[in-house]
N, C-alpha and C positions, 0 to 999 in steps of 0.2 A: 439431881439426879446423875448417875455417871452415865454418859452415854455409854461407853464400854459393858457393860450390864449391859443392857435396851435389846432384845432382838428380835426379830419381830416372830409372832406364831407360826407363820407352813413355814422356818427354817427350823423352831425347834419339835415339833407336831409331825408325828406322816405324817400322809396323804390320804385317808381313808378320814381325818378328822380336821381336817383342814376349808372344805369346802364355808366358802362363807365369809371364809374369817378375814378377807382381807388382805390390808396392812397392817392389822392391829399389833402388838409391841407388848411385847412381858420382860421388866426386867429381872435375871440372873444376876443376884449378885452371886461375892462367896458365900456371903455367909446365908445363904437356904439349900435346903437339898434342891436337887438338878431335877427337872422330869427322866423319869428315868420308864421302862418295861412298863413296872408294875402303877404308876400317871396312868399311862397311858390306854391299860385295860378297867382299869378302873370308872376315865373317862365311857368309853364306852359302851358299861356298864351300867354310868349313870341317864350318857344318851336315848335306852333303850325304858327306861325304866320309866314306871305309864303315871308315877302322882306329881313327879315334873310335868302332866300335861291342867293338872287339880291350876286355876287361878287362889290367887290367895295366899297361894304354897309356903315358904318360911325355905332362903335357906343356913342353919347356923356352919361351920363349917373349926373345927377346934386346932387349933396346928397351919395355917393359910400359911406358908409358909412362905411360896414367890406369887400363890395367890391361883397358878397354872389352871386351879378344881373349878370356880365363878366365874373364873374370865373367860369360857367355855362356856358353860353354863348360863351367864349372861349369853353367851352370840346364839346359843339354841329358842331357850327358851328366859326371853326374855322383860316378861309380866315374873318370876320366882321376886322375891328381896329378899336380900342376905342378909345377916351376921357372923362376922368376921370375928376371930380369937388366936395369939398365939402367945407363946411361949416369952418369947424375945420381940415387942414393941416394938423394932424397924422392920417386921412383918408387916401389922399390920397403920 
């Protein structure tokens, strides 16, 4: 892991999303799309989605890139299970 790629989540995401993330980090290597305004709008919608309140729910992210979405979903809904895929094997 290259430390120059590692960033704390609370320095990458907006304040309204980072409650409870503590000192968790994310790797943002140059070959992934960095989080942007659309990433955060999507995450806000996911956070409010009632489907994730159900136990036994599985998330399959296609094009996981930096992993920002599953990281936040794991923090908010620790009972979810995940399947991640990306055409670039370095992202999974």
